[in-house]
C-alpha angles and dihedrals in degrees: 000000000000123000089247090052092049091052094048090051094047124116090238093060090043090055093048092051096043133161094023099039131228094278092063091056094044091050091057091055097041125351090215093060115092138155100192112354125077119229130166138202120223107238101172141010118200122187110226101178138359128206132087094329106029122198127215135180113228114202113207134193106206126205118261088265090075107110096199130247142250118238109271098029127121136217135212110241121200123195128186105232126199109290094040095276115144113210125188132204135168123245132176117242109244099190124086120279110295137212124224112301095006124136119264135187133220121201108208133187115211116231127186091236094040106096096182097038091050091048093050096046098041105030111021113115133174109285096034112133121220133179121242137196119214115270115281139180139076097232087113141127128242094193116104140146087260091058103039120189137164091248121141106220121209128192120191114185139166129200112320089358086088092080101080091041091052089052089055096046092045089051092051093049094044093050096051107272107165107161095259119161088031093290113159138185123209114194113194116181132178120204133170093242142336088267090056093049110124118215090009096157094045093047090051089052092049091048091052094047127097093243107111090248112132113201121199118182118192121190125202092215088063091053095263120148133154115274133165091232093055091047092049091051090052098041109015093189096042094136089061094044124097101251136184116194126184130166145084116349094246093056093045091052089056091048092050091050090052092052092048095208097317110168089219091075122090118183140188125191128209087219136342119279119264112274106199107122104173091246098084115136138188133030132291118218127192100202103196095050095037092232123140138167143163112290110257095186093245121122117288089246091056092045091049091050090048087060091052096259120139108207118177115264139163126181099007086216103088093257111102101042091220091130097052111143136167118261108203100181140012140031128293132191122216103231092207100049101020091230117146128210131189098177114138120236096013130150113242137178102245094199091067100027120094120188120244104206121323115005136174122201128184098240 
């Protein structure tokens, strides 16, 4: 840490700049100066696909406070939308593993309901400043040229789930992976169509290279869908192969069933699976708004939105904590872990909490 950095992070400077903090003053002088926070400037926007849900790669230059990331991790991205409202979402980093202060890229698919994704894909331009969290997540790889093994590595991805896997493969190729010692990478990706295929040109180049990386692209428009039989034909010993799978919840559930609890499988969901079971009971009440309805079994966020409420949320996966609200009464089940809690007056993440019976939330 530099002497200047140490001074800017000192308690004395924090006291002098209270209540706004040193980062607010530095931001006014130069948006790329920061003592604690991480911000980033957009330096390039590349369109990957067009169509109904276009995809773009956003290249970012972070401030020196960025600590770097491991391939496969994600970041929280905050954008200041018109009206002064900052909204945060989580996106996987698609570029190779980075060191502190290095550039990174995010590859983002625009969705009609995705305020931040739509803004980044459709409106981001070089010079735009965004806010970043430090890299998070344990959907990462330990394999590297510095730690060679005989492992066969398998990546199974669907749609935008390709981004963390691309970060891993790009890292391997950048750092000198060459298939020595009979190591091999199989990259199996499912996309809606050839037009929706992200990184198509780069994947074609990787497939044509002498690098022991086998690329298999399957498109739904050609009748292709994930199946255990097809996976077994491609990788007969897949259950004993180090595997990373990322994609829509429905596809990941099929992958998990195929692996039957094998410890070699690592998965990451876009969002948790739907939880409505048809056996939900009780009533859900949102105390502050005075709204209430029969419990459908869906997450509290979904039930609030069904009543016309607009609670704050971020990742919708239980990662970013943007949707934390106070539950005053009742029992909730975490739809990711299955854990239930009946504690009164507890803070819960409403995007991954489903009510079990009567429930009251301060919304």
